[in-house]
C-alpha positions as CSV (number, residue, x, y, z in Angstrom):
1,M,0.1,0.0,-0.2
2,S,1.3,3.4,-0.6
3,G,0.3,6.8,-0.4
4,P,-1.6,8.7,2.3
5,D,-3.5,5.5,3.5
6,K,-0.6,3.6,4.2
7,P,-0.1,3.2,7.9
8,Q,3.1,5.6,9.0
9,E,5.7,3.5,11.4
10,P,6.0,4.6,14.9
11,P,8.8,6.7,16.0
12,S,11.7,4.8,17.4
13,L,12.2,5.2,20.9
14,Y,14.9,7.4,22.6
15,E,17.7,4.6,23.4
16,E,21.2,5.9,23.5
17,V,23.2,3.0,21.4
18,T,25.6,2.1,19.1
19,A,26.3,-0.5,16.8
20,I,29.4,-1.4,14.8
21,G,27.5,0.1,10.8
22,Y,26.6,3.3,12.1
23,A,29.5,5.5,11.3
24,E,30.2,3.8,8.2
25,A,26.2,4.3,7.1
26,F,26.3,7.7,8.3
27,A,29.7,8.6,6.6
28,N,28.4,6.8,3.0
29,A,25.7,9.4,2.9
30,C,26.8,12.1,4.5
31,T,27.8,15.7,3.3
32,A,30.5,18.0,4.6
33,V,30.1,21.5,4.3
34,P,33.2,23.9,5.4
35,N,32.3,27.2,7.1
36,R,34.3,29.4,9.2
37,R,34.4,27.5,12.1
38,G,34.8,24.1,11.4
39,V,32.8,21.4,9.1
40,V,28.9,21.1,8.9
41,L,28.0,17.5,8.3
42,M,24.4,16.4,7.0
43,G,23.2,13.6,6.6
44,T,20.6,11.1,7.7
45,C,20.6,9.3,11.4
46,P,21.9,5.5,11.1
47,R,19.5,4.2,13.5
48,C,16.4,6.5,12.7
49,G,16.5,7.7,9.1
50,H,15.3,11.2,10.1
51,A,17.3,14.1,8.2
52,M,20.2,15.4,10.9
53,E,23.1,18.2,11.1
54,Y,25.8,18.0,13.2
55,P,28.8,20.6,13.2
56,L,32.0,20.2,14.2
57,V,33.7,22.7,15.3
58,T,37.4,23.5,15.1
59,Q,38.0,27.1,15.5
60,V,36.7,28.8,18.5
61,F,37.3,32.5,18.2
62,Q,37.2,34.3,14.8
63,N,40.3,34.2,12.6
64,T,41.8,35.4,9.4
65,T,40.7,32.6,7.1
66,L,40.3,34.2,4.4
67,P,37.2,33.8,1.9
68,G,37.5,30.7,-0.2
69,S,39.7,28.7,2.4
70,H,38.4,26.7,5.3
71,A,39.0,25.7,8.9
72,L,39.1,21.5,9.1
73,P,39.0,19.5,11.8
74,A,42.5,17.0,11.5
75,P,42.9,13.9,9.3
76,G,42.6,10.8,11.1
77,E,41.3,12.8,14.6
78,E,38.4,10.8,15.7
79,H,35.1,12.6,16.4
80,P,32.1,11.5,18.3
81,L,28.8,12.0,16.7
82,L,24.9,11.7,18.0
83,C,21.8,12.0,16.3
84,T,20.8,15.4,16.2
85,C,17.5,14.9,14.5
86,L,14.5,17.0,15.4
87,E,11.8,14.2,14.8
88,A,10.3,13.0,17.8
89,H,10.9,10.1,19.5
90,P,9.4,8.8,22.8
91,E,11.0,9.0,26.0
92,R,13.2,11.7,24.8
93,P,14.4,13.2,28.2
94,P,14.0,17.3,28.4
95,G,16.3,19.3,26.6
96,E,17.7,16.3,24.6
97,E,17.8,16.3,20.8
98,G,18.0,12.9,18.1
99,C,17.0,9.6,18.9
100,G,20.1,8.8,21.4
101,A,22.2,7.1,18.8
102,Y,25.7,7.7,19.1
103,W,29.1,6.4,17.1
104,N,32.2,8.1,16.4
105,I,33.8,9.4,12.0
106,Q,37.5,10.3,10.6
107,L,37.4,13.2,8.7
108,T,39.4,12.6,5.4
109,R,40.2,15.1,2.7
110,S,38.6,14.6,-0.3
111,S,41.0,14.3,-3.6
112,S,38.4,16.2,-6.0
């Protein structure tokens, strides 16, 4: 069945959990957008499937980065990420966001 008559699956419960494939699934589908403060990773949470953005800040103070050049996190450095989707997840504690999923990634510079 498809269309408006198709029953929707209930949202996943909030649960602080990780799995081996989360990092690879996120990395394969995310886009890294450099900015003056670091990079914003945009993609889909590998657990709940909702759109999310995750900023990796590498520059805290105003710097002299010239337009067109970007500060990126050091290659090979591991960064913890967690779901930041804006969708509702039952049992999510007040003040939290996302579904509770977390994983670690390493950024590399693209050769393209």
